Steps between C-alpha positions, in 0.01 A plus 500: 500500500772744415585655163860392439721196548754728669261571789378139512856395585550786748547390861263768633224380265555140612484610865174680423358183340599289801353752746172521308476120475561464873244768585240336274560154648466636854190704413332471157305819579817704563522839327809473280465840332744678734771242423429529127519881507834484683637250245390727212686791662815292556515343153348776288277245327128443486473187714160332507372225728317313227396180677549299813385157609579263782445134577434325828415152623235412753601195700824319428707573194740760367532801274822510297652778291748493215665789317662394174851617401505868416175555693294486178255233625359453849285210619295431814339164569273376779503126572287329765599187691309266726767510770697802619823298541504429125597863437833444677602202285765545232292318235214747555733800479645358178146458364426869568821597322421275203150641463614863516755420228223332297285814525796720405594290197161384369289813571170326584186711468300319769538245777264246343216466251241636747706816548523572127297780350198298383430741212853443375452124532175516303674709234765226469216248456344713225834530320545122513142434381553737207835339420347150483151582370546268199550194724209266585274655767558218752878551472502878536432518876764236570754695295395828665544354850842367398596851389373644830704244696809603304424868556459441876830311509666814367333767714394330827779460756393161636452357148827629353785260429729515803821677388725291727360155428241285332125541528294802596559735794203341682668157464820632658305660787314171556828305501655730762180487708513120492870500593428729798178318594298821489253694289659782301292744296608800294246766601603801293786683334594846375751567222617852416734585217663837440337673204199269473159645430325556832170390347645151434 
């Protein structure tokens, strides 16, 4: 992070970001403090390395990156395949692109229901139970589960409505997998947005 938009657009700051990212990818244990100190001296700003993450795939699959216009949102996604040759196919590459755009546009909080913060999920259940407490007891749980399904379709990547077509993201992934005669699984994703709360 830097302090001003002026520095964020500065070529030296961008070079610093690229160098740090490359160093981290090559060695997650790398000491980046020397690079940071040099960047502070060159820009005159208090630059902080606030967070860093990486994704990888064991076996066949791919990791894709997308930086949205203006470099305000960045996305990484890891997708596994059953066959290595699938990663070279245009339909698979298009799928990666579509999913990174989905993550950019729809801002999912988690990959799927299992990856959601379970305390948050239970809180949503409590809110729904309170909201419908005057309904018959046998109907309440059905209504609550319907609300949870709707909530998951908003915040879970695989359950979200696919922005470029009909159905959920998981339906689109399944359709491409069938077309390519392979198994395709979204394993994980990271979405960073400039100015977002780092605790989010």
